[in-house]
Each structure stands twice: as structure tokens, then as C-alpha cells.
PDB file of the backbone (N, CA, C, O) and the ligand in Angstrom, with CONECT records:
HET    FE2  A 101       1
ATOM      1  N   UNK A   1       2.748   1.785 -22.254  1.00  0.00           N
ATOM      2  CA  UNK A   1       2.873   1.195 -20.914  1.00  0.00           C
ATOM      3  C   UNK A   1       1.740   0.210 -20.666  1.00  0.00           C
ATOM      4  O   UNK A   1       0.580   0.498 -20.961  1.00  0.00           O
ATOM      5  N   UNK A   2       2.078  -0.941 -20.127  1.00  0.00           N
ATOM      6  CA  UNK A   2       1.073  -1.970 -19.829  1.00  0.00           C
ATOM      7  C   UNK A   2       0.384  -1.633 -18.506  1.00  0.00           C
ATOM      8  O   UNK A   2       1.050  -1.482 -17.481  1.00  0.00           O
ATOM      9  N   UNK A   3      -0.955  -1.516 -18.524  1.00  0.00           N
ATOM     10  CA  UNK A   3      -1.663  -1.196 -17.252  1.00  0.00           C
ATOM     11  C   UNK A   3      -1.587  -2.339 -16.265  1.00  0.00           C
ATOM     12  O   UNK A   3      -1.510  -3.495 -16.682  1.00  0.00           O
ATOM     13  N   UNK A   4      -1.605  -2.061 -14.968  1.00  0.00           N
ATOM     14  CA  UNK A   4      -1.583  -3.134 -13.993  1.00  0.00           C
ATOM     15  C   UNK A   4      -2.828  -4.020 -14.118  1.00  0.00           C
ATOM     16  O   UNK A   4      -3.871  -3.541 -14.565  1.00  0.00           O
ATOM     17  N   UNK A   5      -2.741  -5.315 -13.730  1.00  0.00           N
ATOM     18  CA  UNK A   5      -3.847  -6.271 -13.933  1.00  0.00           C
ATOM     19  C   UNK A   5      -5.182  -5.784 -13.405  1.00  0.00           C
ATOM     20  O   UNK A   5      -6.211  -6.014 -14.040  1.00  0.00           O
ATOM     21  N   UNK A   6      -5.192  -5.114 -12.253  1.00  0.00           N
ATOM     22  CA  UNK A   6      -6.453  -4.634 -11.699  1.00  0.00           C
ATOM     23  C   UNK A   6      -7.195  -3.733 -12.649  1.00  0.00           C
ATOM     24  O   UNK A   6      -8.419  -3.814 -12.757  1.00  0.00           O
ATOM     25  N   UNK A   7      -6.471  -2.869 -13.345  1.00  0.00           N
ATOM     26  CA  UNK A   7      -7.105  -1.932 -14.283  1.00  0.00           C
ATOM     27  C   UNK A   7      -7.667  -2.669 -15.488  1.00  0.00           C
ATOM     28  O   UNK A   7      -8.735  -2.323 -15.995  1.00  0.00           O
ATOM     29  N   UNK A   8      -6.953  -3.672 -15.939  1.00  0.00           N
ATOM     30  CA  UNK A   8      -7.414  -4.453 -17.099  1.00  0.00           C
ATOM     31  C   UNK A   8      -8.738  -5.157 -16.739  1.00  0.00           C
ATOM     32  O   UNK A   8      -9.683  -5.159 -17.528  1.00  0.00           O
ATOM     33  N   UNK A   9      -8.787  -5.750 -15.542  1.00  0.00           N
ATOM     34  CA  UNK A   9     -10.016  -6.441 -15.135  1.00  0.00           C
ATOM     35  C   UNK A   9     -11.190  -5.463 -15.014  1.00  0.00           C
ATOM     36  O   UNK A   9     -12.317  -5.769 -15.403  1.00  0.00           O
ATOM     37  N   UNK A  10     -10.900  -4.294 -14.472  1.00  0.00           N
ATOM     38  CA  UNK A  10     -11.958  -3.255 -14.374  1.00  0.00           C
ATOM     39  C   UNK A  10     -12.443  -2.863 -15.739  1.00  0.00           C
ATOM     40  O   UNK A  10     -13.644  -2.697 -15.954  1.00  0.00           O
ATOM     41  N   UNK A  11     -11.518  -2.712 -16.672  1.00  0.00           N
ATOM     42  CA  UNK A  11     -11.871  -2.321 -18.036  1.00  0.00           C
ATOM     43  C   UNK A  11     -12.742  -3.410 -18.679  1.00  0.00           C
ATOM     44  O   UNK A  11     -13.757  -3.118 -19.311  1.00  0.00           O
ATOM     45  N   UNK A  12     -12.329  -4.655 -18.507  1.00  0.00           N
ATOM     46  CA  UNK A  12     -13.095  -5.761 -19.091  1.00  0.00           C
ATOM     47  C   UNK A  12     -14.484  -5.876 -18.473  1.00  0.00           C
ATOM     48  O   UNK A  12     -15.461  -6.169 -19.163  1.00  0.00           O
ATOM     49  N   UNK A  13     -14.558  -5.641 -17.160  1.00  0.00           N
ATOM     50  CA  UNK A  13     -15.858  -5.704 -16.476  1.00  0.00           C
ATOM     51  C   UNK A  13     -16.765  -4.592 -16.978  1.00  0.00           C
ATOM     52  O   UNK A  13     -17.952  -4.808 -17.224  1.00  0.00           O
ATOM     53  N   UNK A  14     -16.201  -3.406 -17.127  1.00  0.00           N
ATOM     54  CA  UNK A  14     -16.995  -2.283 -17.644  1.00  0.00           C
ATOM     55  C   UNK A  14     -17.464  -2.567 -19.058  1.00  0.00           C
ATOM     56  O   UNK A  14     -18.618  -2.316 -19.402  1.00  0.00           O
ATOM     57  N   UNK A  15     -16.564  -3.091 -19.873  1.00  0.00           N
ATOM     58  CA  UNK A  15     -16.937  -3.433 -21.259  1.00  0.00           C
ATOM     59  C   UNK A  15     -18.036  -4.494 -21.305  1.00  0.00           C
ATOM     60  O   UNK A  15     -18.959  -4.411 -22.116  1.00  0.00           O
ATOM     61  N   UNK A  16     -17.925  -5.510 -20.409  1.00  0.00           N
ATOM     62  CA  UNK A  16     -18.931  -6.571 -20.368  1.00  0.00           C
ATOM     63  C   UNK A  16     -20.300  -5.996 -20.011  1.00  0.00           C
ATOM     64  O   UNK A  16     -21.319  -6.431 -20.549  1.00  0.00           O
ATOM     65  N   UNK A  17     -20.321  -5.016 -19.101  1.00  0.00           N
ATOM     66  CA  UNK A  17     -21.596  -4.378 -18.733  1.00  0.00           C
ATOM     67  C   UNK A  17     -22.163  -3.592 -19.898  1.00  0.00           C
ATOM     68  O   UNK A  17     -23.374  -3.582 -20.121  1.00  0.00           O
ATOM     69  N   UNK A  18     -21.289  -2.935 -20.637  1.00  0.00           N
ATOM     70  CA  UNK A  18     -21.764  -2.179 -21.806  1.00  0.00           C
ATOM     71  C   UNK A  18     -22.319  -3.146 -22.856  1.00  0.00           C
ATOM     72  O   UNK A  18     -23.325  -2.847 -23.499  1.00  0.00           O
ATOM     73  N   UNK A  19     -21.678  -4.289 -23.031  1.00  0.00           N
ATOM     74  CA  UNK A  19     -22.185  -5.258 -23.985  1.00  0.00           C
ATOM     75  C   UNK A  19     -23.568  -5.745 -23.550  1.00  0.00           C
ATOM     76  O   UNK A  19     -24.447  -5.947 -24.388  1.00  0.00           O
ATOM     77  N   UNK A  20     -23.764  -5.934 -22.234  1.00  0.00           N
ATOM     78  CA  UNK A  20     -25.046  -6.401 -21.717  1.00  0.00           C
ATOM     79  C   UNK A  20     -26.128  -5.352 -21.973  1.00  0.00           C
ATOM     80  O   UNK A  20     -27.273  -5.694 -22.270  1.00  0.00           O
ATOM     81  N   UNK A  21     -25.760  -4.076 -21.856  1.00  0.00           N
ATOM     82  CA  UNK A  21     -26.714  -2.999 -22.159  1.00  0.00           C
ATOM     83  C   UNK A  21     -27.071  -3.022 -23.653  1.00  0.00           C
ATOM     84  O   UNK A  21     -28.225  -2.820 -24.031  1.00  0.00           O
ATOM     85  N   UNK A  22     -26.063  -3.271 -24.486  1.00  0.00           N
ATOM     86  CA  UNK A  22     -26.308  -3.360 -25.928  1.00  0.00           C
ATOM     87  C   UNK A  22     -27.285  -4.508 -26.219  1.00  0.00           C
ATOM     88  O   UNK A  22     -28.189  -4.370 -27.043  1.00  0.00           O
ATOM     89  N   UNK A  23     -27.092  -5.634 -25.533  1.00  0.00           N
ATOM     90  CA  UNK A  23     -27.985  -6.775 -25.743  1.00  0.00           C
ATOM     91  C   UNK A  23     -29.416  -6.351 -25.417  1.00  0.00           C
ATOM     92  O   UNK A  23     -30.330  -6.602 -26.202  1.00  0.00           O
ATOM     93  N   UNK A  24     -29.614  -5.713 -24.269  1.00  0.00           N
ATOM     94  CA  UNK A  24     -30.984  -5.286 -23.867  1.00  0.00           C
ATOM     95  C   UNK A  24     -31.586  -4.366 -24.930  1.00  0.00           C
ATOM     96  O   UNK A  24     -32.757  -4.485 -25.290  1.00  0.00           O
ATOM     97  N   UNK A  25     -30.751  -3.445 -25.420  1.00  0.00           N
ATOM     98  CA  UNK A  25     -31.283  -2.478 -26.418  1.00  0.00           C
ATOM     99  C   UNK A  25     -31.651  -3.172 -27.727  1.00  0.00           C
ATOM    100  O   UNK A  25     -32.675  -2.856 -28.332  1.00  0.00           O
ATOM    101  N   UNK A  26     -30.830  -4.106 -28.161  1.00  0.00           N
ATOM    102  CA  UNK A  26     -31.146  -4.816 -29.413  1.00  0.00           C
ATOM    103  C   UNK A  26     -32.375  -5.707 -29.253  1.00  0.00           C
ATOM    104  O   UNK A  26     -33.173  -5.846 -30.180  1.00  0.00           O
ATOM    105  N   UNK A  27     -32.520  -6.306 -28.081  1.00  0.00           N
ATOM    106  CA  UNK A  27     -33.718  -7.132 -27.833  1.00  0.00           C
ATOM    107  C   UNK A  27     -34.964  -6.242 -27.845  1.00  0.00           C
ATOM    108  O   UNK A  27     -36.009  -6.629 -28.368  1.00  0.00           O
ATOM    109  N   UNK A  28     -34.838  -5.048 -27.265  1.00  0.00           N
ATOM    110  CA  UNK A  28     -35.948  -4.090 -27.272  1.00  0.00           C
ATOM    111  C   UNK A  28     -36.300  -3.664 -28.708  1.00  0.00           C
ATOM    112  O   UNK A  28     -37.470  -3.582 -29.082  1.00  0.00           O
ATOM    113  N   UNK A  29     -35.260  -3.399 -29.490  1.00  0.00           N
ATOM    114  CA  UNK A  29     -35.508  -3.030 -30.900  1.00  0.00           C
ATOM    115  C   UNK A  29     -36.140  -4.166 -31.669  1.00  0.00           C
ATOM    116  O   UNK A  29     -36.996  -3.938 -32.524  1.00  0.00           O
ATOM    117  N   UNK A  30     -35.720  -5.411 -31.372  1.00  0.00           N
ATOM    118  CA  UNK A  30     -36.316  -6.558 -32.045  1.00  0.00           C
ATOM    119  C   UNK A  30     -37.809  -6.655 -31.728  1.00  0.00           C
ATOM    120  O   UNK A  30     -38.622  -6.964 -32.600  1.00  0.00           O
ATOM    121  N   UNK A  31     -38.156  -6.388 -30.472  1.00  0.00           N
ATOM    122  CA  UNK A  31     -39.579  -6.444 -30.085  1.00  0.00           C
ATOM    123  C   UNK A  31     -40.372  -5.364 -30.815  1.00  0.00           C
ATOM    124  O   UNK A  31     -41.485  -5.611 -31.281  1.00  0.00           O
ATOM    125  N   UNK A  32     -39.789  -4.153 -30.914  1.00  0.00           N
ATOM    126  CA  UNK A  32     -40.468  -3.072 -31.638  1.00  0.00           C
ATOM    127  C   UNK A  32     -40.651  -3.416 -33.100  1.00  0.00           C
ATOM    128  O   UNK A  32     -41.706  -3.161 -33.681  1.00  0.00           O
ATOM    129  N   UNK A  33     -39.605  -4.006 -33.701  1.00  0.00           N
ATOM    130  CA  UNK A  33     -39.670  -4.387 -35.126  1.00  0.00           C
ATOM    131  C   UNK A  33     -40.744  -5.449 -35.326  1.00  0.00           C
ATOM    132  O   UNK A  33     -41.468  -5.426 -36.322  1.00  0.00           O
ATOM    133  N   UNK A  34     -40.846  -6.372 -34.387  1.00  0.00           N
ATOM    134  CA  UNK A  34     -41.850  -7.436 -34.505  1.00  0.00           C
ATOM    135  C   UNK A  34     -43.242  -6.811 -34.436  1.00  0.00           C
ATOM    136  O   UNK A  34     -44.138  -7.173 -35.198  1.00  0.00           O
ATOM    137  N   UNK A  35     -43.408  -5.863 -33.505  1.00  0.00           N
ATOM    138  CA  UNK A  35     -44.700  -5.195 -33.353  1.00  0.00           C
ATOM    139  C   UNK A  35     -45.120  -4.505 -34.648  1.00  0.00           C
ATOM    140  O   UNK A  35     -46.306  -4.439 -34.969  1.00  0.00           O
ATOM    141  N   UNK A  36     -44.133  -3.991 -35.388  1.00  0.00           N
ATOM    142  CA  UNK A  36     -44.408  -3.291 -36.660  1.00  0.00           C
ATOM    143  C   UNK A  36     -44.471  -4.239 -37.849  1.00  0.00           C
ATOM    144  O   UNK A  36     -44.702  -3.817 -38.982  1.00  0.00           O
ATOM    145  N   UNK A  37     -44.262  -5.530 -37.577  1.00  0.00           N
ATOM    146  CA  UNK A  37     -44.332  -6.501 -38.675  1.00  0.00           C
ATOM    147  C   UNK A  37     -43.083  -6.515 -39.536  1.00  0.00           C
ATOM    148  O   UNK A  37     -43.097  -7.042 -40.648  1.00  0.00           O
ATOM    149  N   UNK A  38     -41.991  -5.932 -39.021  1.00  0.00           N
ATOM    150  CA  UNK A  38     -40.735  -5.890 -39.773  1.00  0.00           C
ATOM    151  C   UNK A  38     -39.891  -7.094 -39.381  1.00  0.00           C
ATOM    152  O   UNK A  38     -38.978  -6.992 -38.561  1.00  0.00           O
ATOM    153  N   UNK A  39     -40.208  -8.221 -39.976  1.00  0.00           N
ATOM    154  CA  UNK A  39     -39.594  -9.499 -39.543  1.00  0.00           C
ATOM    155  C   UNK A  39     -38.104  -9.574 -39.849  1.00  0.00           C
ATOM    156  O   UNK A  39     -37.318 -10.045 -39.026  1.00  0.00           O
ATOM    157  N   UNK A  40     -37.714  -9.106 -41.044  1.00  0.00           N
ATOM    158  CA  UNK A  40     -36.261  -9.148 -41.371  1.00  0.00           C
ATOM    159  C   UNK A  40     -35.458  -8.281 -40.395  1.00  0.00           C
ATOM    160  O   UNK A  40     -34.376  -8.663 -39.949  1.00  0.00           O
ATOM    161  N   UNK A  41     -36.013  -7.105 -40.072  1.00  0.00           N
ATOM    162  CA  UNK A  41     -35.318  -6.224 -39.125  1.00  0.00           C
ATOM    163  C   UNK A  41     -35.278  -6.870 -37.733  1.00  0.00           C
ATOM    164  O   UNK A  41     -34.268  -6.801 -37.032  1.00  0.00           O
ATOM    165  N   UNK A  42     -36.386  -7.492 -37.354  1.00  0.00           N
ATOM    166  CA  UNK A  42     -36.437  -8.171 -36.056  1.00  0.00           C
ATOM    167  C   UNK A  42     -35.323  -9.218 -35.959  1.00  0.00           C
ATOM    168  O   UNK A  42     -34.607  -9.284 -34.961  1.00  0.00           O
ATOM    169  N   UNK A  43     -35.187 -10.039 -37.016  1.00  0.00           N
ATOM    170  CA  UNK A  43     -34.160 -11.082 -36.997  1.00  0.00           C
ATOM    171  C   UNK A  43     -32.756 -10.495 -36.944  1.00  0.00           C
ATOM    172  O   UNK A  43     -31.879 -11.024 -36.262  1.00  0.00           O
ATOM    173  N   UNK A  44     -32.547  -9.385 -37.677  1.00  0.00           N
ATOM    174  CA  UNK A  44     -31.215  -8.739 -37.658  1.00  0.00           C
ATOM    175  C   UNK A  44     -30.907  -8.208 -36.247  1.00  0.00           C
ATOM    176  O   UNK A  44     -29.783  -8.326 -35.760  1.00  0.00           O
ATOM    177  N   UNK A  45     -31.909  -7.633 -35.616  1.00  0.00           N
ATOM    178  CA  UNK A  45     -31.700  -7.101 -34.251  1.00  0.00           C
ATOM    179  C   UNK A  45     -31.389  -8.255 -33.303  1.00  0.00           C
ATOM    180  O   UNK A  45     -30.551  -8.106 -32.413  1.00  0.00           O
ATOM    181  N   UNK A  46     -32.040  -9.388 -33.472  1.00  0.00           N
ATOM    182  CA  UNK A  46     -31.761 -10.550 -32.612  1.00  0.00           C
ATOM    183  C   UNK A  46     -30.348 -11.088 -32.872  1.00  0.00           C
ATOM    184  O   UNK A  46     -29.640 -11.480 -31.945  1.00  0.00           O
ATOM    185  N   UNK A  47     -29.958 -11.098 -34.142  1.00  0.00           N
ATOM    186  CA  UNK A  47     -28.590 -11.552 -34.449  1.00  0.00           C
ATOM    187  C   UNK A  47     -27.565 -10.605 -33.817  1.00  0.00           C
ATOM    188  O   UNK A  47     -26.533 -11.040 -33.304  1.00  0.00           O
ATOM    189  N   UNK A  48     -27.864  -9.321 -33.862  1.00  0.00           N
ATOM    190  CA  UNK A  48     -26.946  -8.342 -33.270  1.00  0.00           C
ATOM    191  C   UNK A  48     -26.877  -8.540 -31.765  1.00  0.00           C
ATOM    192  O   UNK A  48     -25.805  -8.475 -31.163  1.00  0.00           O
ATOM    193  N   UNK A  49     -28.049  -8.786 -31.161  1.00  0.00           N
ATOM    194  CA  UNK A  49     -28.084  -9.028 -29.708  1.00  0.00           C
ATOM    195  C   UNK A  49     -27.225 -10.240 -29.372  1.00  0.00           C
ATOM    196  O   UNK A  49     -26.496 -10.236 -28.380  1.00  0.00           O
ATOM    197  N   UNK A  50     -27.313 -11.278 -30.202  1.00  0.00           N
ATOM    198  CA  UNK A  50     -26.521 -12.488 -29.964  1.00  0.00           C
ATOM    199  C   UNK A  50     -25.021 -12.210 -30.076  1.00  0.00           C
ATOM    200  O   UNK A  50     -24.218 -12.719 -29.294  1.00  0.00           O
ATOM    201  N   UNK A  51     -24.661 -11.385 -31.076  1.00  0.00           N
ATOM    202  CA  UNK A  51     -23.242 -11.016 -31.251  1.00  0.00           C
ATOM    203  C   UNK A  51     -22.745 -10.273 -30.016  1.00  0.00           C
ATOM    204  O   UNK A  51     -21.672 -10.564 -29.488  1.00  0.00           O
ATOM    205  N   UNK A  52     -23.551  -9.301 -29.564  1.00  0.00           N
ATOM    206  CA  UNK A  52     -23.134  -8.505 -28.407  1.00  0.00           C
ATOM    207  C   UNK A  52     -23.008  -9.385 -27.155  1.00  0.00           C
ATOM    208  O   UNK A  52     -22.125  -9.180 -26.323  1.00  0.00           O
ATOM    209  N   UNK A  53     -23.904 -10.360 -27.044  1.00  0.00           N
ATOM    210  CA  UNK A  53     -23.846 -11.283 -25.914  1.00  0.00           C
ATOM    211  C   UNK A  53     -22.542 -12.091 -25.959  1.00  0.00           C
ATOM    212  O   UNK A  53     -21.910 -12.327 -24.929  1.00  0.00           O
ATOM    213  N   UNK A  54     -22.155 -12.505 -27.160  1.00  0.00           N
ATOM    214  CA  UNK A  54     -20.891 -13.240 -27.278  1.00  0.00           C
ATOM    215  C   UNK A  54     -19.704 -12.348 -26.920  1.00  0.00           C
ATOM    216  O   UNK A  54     -18.745 -12.809 -26.301  1.00  0.00           O
ATOM    217  N   UNK A  55     -19.766 -11.078 -27.306  1.00  0.00           N
ATOM    218  CA  UNK A  55     -18.703 -10.153 -26.952  1.00  0.00           C
ATOM    219  C   UNK A  55     -18.564 -10.060 -25.421  1.00  0.00           C
ATOM    220  O   UNK A  55     -17.464 -10.102 -24.871  1.00  0.00           O
ATOM    221  N   UNK A  56     -19.734  -9.930 -24.754  1.00  0.00           N
ATOM    222  CA  UNK A  56     -19.715  -9.825 -23.291  1.00  0.00           C
ATOM    223  C   UNK A  56     -19.140 -11.069 -22.653  1.00  0.00           C
ATOM    224  O   UNK A  56     -18.373 -10.984 -21.695  1.00  0.00           O
ATOM    225  N   UNK A  57     -19.514 -12.245 -23.190  1.00  0.00           N
ATOM    226  CA  UNK A  57     -18.966 -13.488 -22.645  1.00  0.00           C
ATOM    227  C   UNK A  57     -17.470 -13.552 -22.832  1.00  0.00           C
ATOM    228  O   UNK A  57     -16.749 -14.034 -21.958  1.00  0.00           O
ATOM    229  N   UNK A  58     -17.000 -13.071 -23.964  1.00  0.00           N
ATOM    230  CA  UNK A  58     -15.544 -13.072 -24.223  1.00  0.00           C
ATOM    231  C   UNK A  58     -14.822 -12.124 -23.236  1.00  0.00           C
ATOM    232  O   UNK A  58     -13.749 -12.441 -22.725  1.00  0.00           O
ATOM    233  N   UNK A  59     -15.431 -10.976 -22.991  1.00  0.00           N
ATOM    234  CA  UNK A  59     -14.839 -10.030 -22.023  1.00  0.00           C
ATOM    235  C   UNK A  59     -14.721 -10.680 -20.635  1.00  0.00           C
ATOM    236  O   UNK A  59     -13.698 -10.567 -19.959  1.00  0.00           O
ATOM    237  N   UNK A  60     -15.804 -11.363 -20.238  1.00  0.00           N
ATOM    238  CA  UNK A  60     -15.783 -12.012 -18.907  1.00  0.00           C
ATOM    239  C   UNK A  60     -14.774 -13.153 -18.885  1.00  0.00           C
ATOM    240  O   UNK A  60     -14.100 -13.380 -17.880  1.00  0.00           O
ATOM    241  N   UNK A  61     -14.677 -13.872 -20.011  1.00  0.00           N
ATOM    242  CA  UNK A  61     -13.700 -14.970 -20.087  1.00  0.00           C
ATOM    243  C   UNK A  61     -12.263 -14.440 -19.954  1.00  0.00           C
ATOM    244  O   UNK A  61     -11.433 -15.009 -19.245  1.00  0.00           O
ATOM    245  N   UNK A  62     -12.004 -13.342 -20.656  1.00  0.00           N
ATOM    246  CA  UNK A  62     -10.665 -12.740 -20.628  1.00  0.00           C
ATOM    247  C   UNK A  62     -10.367 -12.184 -19.229  1.00  0.00           C
ATOM    248  O   UNK A  62      -9.221 -12.182 -18.781  1.00  0.00           O
ATOM    249  N   UNK A  63     -11.419 -11.716 -18.551  1.00  0.00           N
ATOM    250  CA  UNK A  63     -11.219 -11.125 -17.214  1.00  0.00           C
ATOM    251  C   UNK A  63     -11.015 -12.176 -16.134  1.00  0.00           C
ATOM    252  O   UNK A  63     -10.591 -11.867 -15.020  1.00  0.00           O
ATOM    253  N   UNK A  64     -11.322 -13.416 -16.476  1.00  0.00           N
ATOM    254  CA  UNK A  64     -11.078 -14.504 -15.537  1.00  0.00           C
ATOM    255  C   UNK A  64     -12.123 -14.655 -14.459  1.00  0.00           C
ATOM    256  O   UNK A  64     -12.013 -15.543 -13.613  1.00  0.00           O
TER     257      UNK A  64
HETATM  258 FE   FE2 A 101     -20.006  -5.623 -28.894  1.00  0.00          FE2+
END
């Protein structure tokens, strides 16, 4: 069954917020990695943060 549009928008909004939380967490991990001198890990965490940010933007775009 196809959910009514209101539910889809709510789902996308909730997903976008979760992606934003993921971004914050990966940015925090990147900072910790930098503090420990783990540069490769820092860059991977930043790349992951960027990916999650793109996911959130896509959710917001789909939600209109
Ligand atoms: Fe994601």
C-alpha cells in the first residue's frame, strides 16, 4: 500500500534529521582522529560526513 503524501514527507524529514546527526557524529570522530594524529582516519570520517550530508540534502530535495 502506498502511504499518503503527508507520511512520506514526515518520513523524509525524519531521515534528513538522522542524516544530520550522522554528519555531526562523523565530524566529531574526525576531530578526535586528528587529535590522535590519525590523518587517514580523519579524512575518511570527513568523507563519510560529506556522504551523509549529501544523503540529507537528497531527502530534503525529495520531500520538496
Ligand atoms: Fe546516510
